[in-house]
C-alpha positions as CSV (number, residue, x, y, z in Angstrom):
1,M,88.3,-17.7,-200.0
2,S,89.4,-17.7,-203.6
3,S,90.1,-14.3,-205.2
4,N,87.9,-15.4,-208.1
5,I,84.8,-15.3,-205.9
6,V,83.2,-11.8,-205.8
7,W,80.0,-10.5,-204.2
8,H,77.2,-9.8,-206.7
9,S,74.8,-7.0,-205.9
10,H,71.3,-7.4,-207.3
11,P,68.5,-5.0,-208.1
12,V,66.2,-6.4,-205.4
13,D,67.8,-5.8,-202.0
14,Q,66.7,-6.3,-198.4
15,G,64.9,-3.0,-198.3
16,A,62.7,-3.9,-201.2
17,R,62.0,-7.3,-199.8
18,A,61.1,-5.9,-196.4
19,E,58.9,-3.2,-198.0
20,Q,57.1,-5.9,-199.9
21,K,56.4,-7.8,-196.6
22,R,55.8,-4.5,-194.7
23,Q,58.0,-5.4,-191.8
24,R,61.4,-4.9,-190.4
25,P,63.8,-7.8,-190.9
26,L,65.3,-9.2,-187.7
27,V,67.1,-12.2,-186.2
28,I,65.8,-13.2,-182.8
29,W,68.4,-15.5,-181.2
30,F,67.2,-17.7,-178.3
31,T,70.0,-19.1,-176.2
32,G,69.9,-21.1,-173.0
33,L,70.5,-24.6,-171.6
34,S,68.9,-27.7,-173.0
35,A,65.2,-27.9,-171.8
36,S,65.2,-24.2,-170.7
37,G,62.3,-23.6,-173.0
38,K,63.9,-21.9,-176.0
39,S,62.1,-23.9,-178.8
40,T,58.8,-23.7,-176.9
41,I,58.9,-19.9,-176.4
42,A,60.2,-19.3,-179.9
43,G,57.5,-21.5,-181.4
44,A,54.8,-19.7,-179.4
45,L,56.1,-16.3,-180.5
46,E,56.3,-17.3,-184.2
47,Q,52.7,-18.6,-184.0
48,I,51.6,-15.2,-182.6
49,L,53.6,-13.2,-185.2
50,T,52.4,-15.3,-188.1
51,G,48.8,-15.0,-186.9
52,Q,49.2,-11.2,-186.9
53,G,50.4,-11.2,-190.5
54,Y,54.2,-11.1,-190.1
55,H,56.5,-13.2,-192.3
56,T,58.7,-15.5,-190.1
57,Y,60.8,-18.6,-190.1
58,L,62.0,-20.6,-187.0
59,L,65.4,-22.3,-187.1
60,D,65.4,-25.0,-184.5
61,G,68.6,-26.5,-183.1
62,D,67.5,-30.2,-183.4
63,N,66.0,-29.7,-186.8
64,V,69.0,-28.3,-188.5
65,R,71.1,-31.3,-187.4
66,H,68.9,-33.5,-189.5
67,G,70.2,-31.7,-192.7
68,L,72.3,-28.6,-192.8
69,C,74.5,-29.7,-189.8
70,R,74.1,-33.5,-189.9
71,D,77.8,-34.0,-190.3
72,L,78.7,-32.2,-187.1
73,G,79.1,-33.6,-183.6
74,F,79.2,-31.9,-180.2
75,S,82.9,-31.0,-179.8
76,D,83.7,-27.4,-179.2
77,K,84.9,-27.1,-182.8
78,D,81.7,-28.7,-184.2
79,R,79.5,-26.5,-182.0
80,Q,81.2,-23.4,-183.3
81,E,80.8,-24.6,-186.9
82,N,77.1,-25.4,-186.2
83,I,76.5,-21.8,-185.0
84,R,78.5,-20.3,-187.8
85,R,76.4,-22.1,-190.4
86,V,73.1,-21.3,-188.8
87,G,74.2,-17.6,-188.4
88,E,74.9,-17.4,-192.1
89,V,71.5,-18.9,-192.9
90,A,69.8,-16.6,-190.5
91,R,71.5,-13.6,-192.1
92,L,70.3,-14.7,-195.6
93,M,66.7,-15.1,-194.2
94,A,66.9,-11.6,-192.8
95,D,68.1,-10.4,-196.1
96,A,65.0,-12.0,-197.6
97,G,63.0,-9.7,-195.4
98,L,62.0,-12.3,-192.8
99,I,61.7,-12.1,-189.0
100,T,63.9,-15.1,-188.3
101,L,63.8,-16.9,-184.9
102,A,66.7,-19.2,-184.0
103,A,66.6,-21.5,-181.0
104,F,70.0,-22.9,-180.2
105,I,71.9,-23.6,-177.0
106,S,74.8,-21.7,-178.5
107,P,76.9,-22.0,-175.3
108,F,79.8,-19.8,-176.2
109,R,79.7,-16.0,-176.2
110,A,82.2,-15.7,-179.0
111,D,80.0,-17.7,-181.4
112,R,76.9,-15.6,-180.5
113,R,79.0,-12.4,-181.0
114,L,80.1,-13.7,-184.4
115,V,76.4,-14.0,-185.5
116,R,75.7,-10.5,-184.2
117,E,78.6,-9.1,-186.0
118,I,77.6,-10.5,-189.4
119,M,74.2,-8.9,-189.1
120,P,73.3,-5.4,-190.1
121,E,73.1,-3.0,-187.2
122,E,70.0,-3.4,-185.0
123,Q,68.9,-6.6,-186.8
124,F,70.0,-9.0,-184.1
125,V,68.2,-9.6,-180.8
126,E,69.7,-11.9,-178.2
127,V,67.2,-13.6,-175.9
128,F,68.5,-15.3,-172.9
129,V,66.1,-18.1,-171.8
130,D,67.3,-18.4,-168.3
131,A,66.3,-21.5,-166.3
132,D,68.4,-23.0,-163.5
133,L,70.0,-26.4,-164.2
134,S,67.8,-28.0,-161.6
135,V,64.7,-26.8,-163.5
136,C,66.1,-28.1,-166.8
137,R,66.9,-31.4,-165.2
138,G,63.4,-31.6,-163.9
139,R,61.9,-31.1,-167.3
140,D,64.4,-33.1,-169.4
141,P,61.7,-34.1,-172.0
142,K,64.3,-36.0,-174.1
143,G,66.0,-37.7,-171.2
144,L,69.3,-36.1,-172.2
145,Y,70.4,-35.0,-168.7
146,A,69.8,-38.5,-167.4
147,K,71.9,-39.9,-170.2
148,A,74.7,-37.4,-169.5
149,D,74.6,-38.3,-165.8
150,R,75.1,-42.0,-166.8
151,G,78.0,-41.0,-169.1
152,E,76.1,-42.0,-172.3
153,I,76.4,-38.4,-173.6
154,K,79.8,-36.7,-173.5
155,Q,80.4,-32.9,-173.6
156,F,76.9,-32.1,-172.6
157,T,76.3,-28.4,-171.9
158,G,75.8,-27.7,-168.2
159,I,77.2,-31.0,-167.1
160,D,80.7,-31.5,-168.6
161,S,80.8,-28.7,-171.1
162,P,80.4,-25.0,-170.1
163,Y,77.5,-22.6,-170.8
164,E,78.6,-19.0,-171.0
165,V,75.8,-16.8,-169.7
166,P,74.9,-13.8,-171.9
167,Q,76.3,-10.6,-170.4
168,K,74.0,-8.0,-172.0
169,P,71.1,-9.8,-173.8
170,E,68.4,-7.5,-175.3
171,V,65.8,-9.7,-173.5
172,H,66.2,-11.8,-170.4
173,I,63.5,-14.3,-169.8
174,R,63.4,-16.0,-166.4
175,A,61.9,-19.2,-167.9
176,G,62.0,-21.1,-164.6
177,E,59.7,-18.5,-163.0
178,V,57.2,-17.4,-165.7
179,P,54.7,-19.2,-168.0
180,V,55.2,-19.4,-171.7
181,A,52.5,-16.8,-172.4
182,E,54.1,-14.3,-170.1
183,A,57.5,-14.9,-171.8
184,V,55.9,-14.3,-175.2
185,N,54.4,-11.1,-174.0
186,Q,57.7,-9.9,-172.7
187,L,59.1,-10.5,-176.2
188,L,56.2,-8.8,-177.9
189,D,56.5,-5.8,-175.7
190,Y,60.2,-5.5,-176.5
191,L,59.6,-5.9,-180.3
192,H,56.9,-3.2,-180.1
193,R,59.0,-0.8,-178.2
194,S,61.9,-1.3,-180.6
195,G,59.7,-0.6,-183.6
196,V,59.6,-4.1,-185.1
197,L,55.9,-4.6,-184.5
198,Q,53.3,-2.1,-185.6
199,A,51.0,-0.4,-183.2
200,G,48.0,-2.4,-182.4
201,Y,49.7,-5.8,-181.9
202,Q,47.8,-8.2,-179.7
203,P,49.4,-9.6,-176.6
204,V,48.8,-13.2,-175.5
205,A,45.9,-13.6,-173.0
206,L,47.2,-14.8,-169.6
207,E,45.2,-17.4,-167.7
208,A,43.4,-16.0,-164.6
């Protein structure tokens, strides 16, 4: 970085933006294999939070590759750069006072740790969406595992590229065993206990 570039502090800071929105800024980082349910659970959680008056934004792994990260491939180096960019965007969104949800495979612990380290203390929550490879293969909504098996996709996480399981995630969702509504309630309960959600939040109704 050039020595001519300096950080500018402005009169309106994160605290003022958070106070305006009456919420605690946070980055909720969903990690897991492709088809584990990251985007589905993150989207359902955002819908609940928005409906209850919270200000949110969901960063989705596929969506950012249409613009912000469209120049990146899937080599280890490109994956690292993808997460670095998204982490910086998530940090800015939290600085704007938002509850930011990020759903990315993010297979490497070092990259997830990097995002955690650029965030203010207690403003990063790692959510491990844990589904066995067999479950993800069975879902495979985009047919990616089938393509990887045929050799049409190289360096596919879980097949010929590793996924490093989170060691101490704040929330561990066993997505192969619980329905989406139960996963969302697990997250809502954590957010309430950690002081992010105000008392009186409404859990998702589970089907009988």
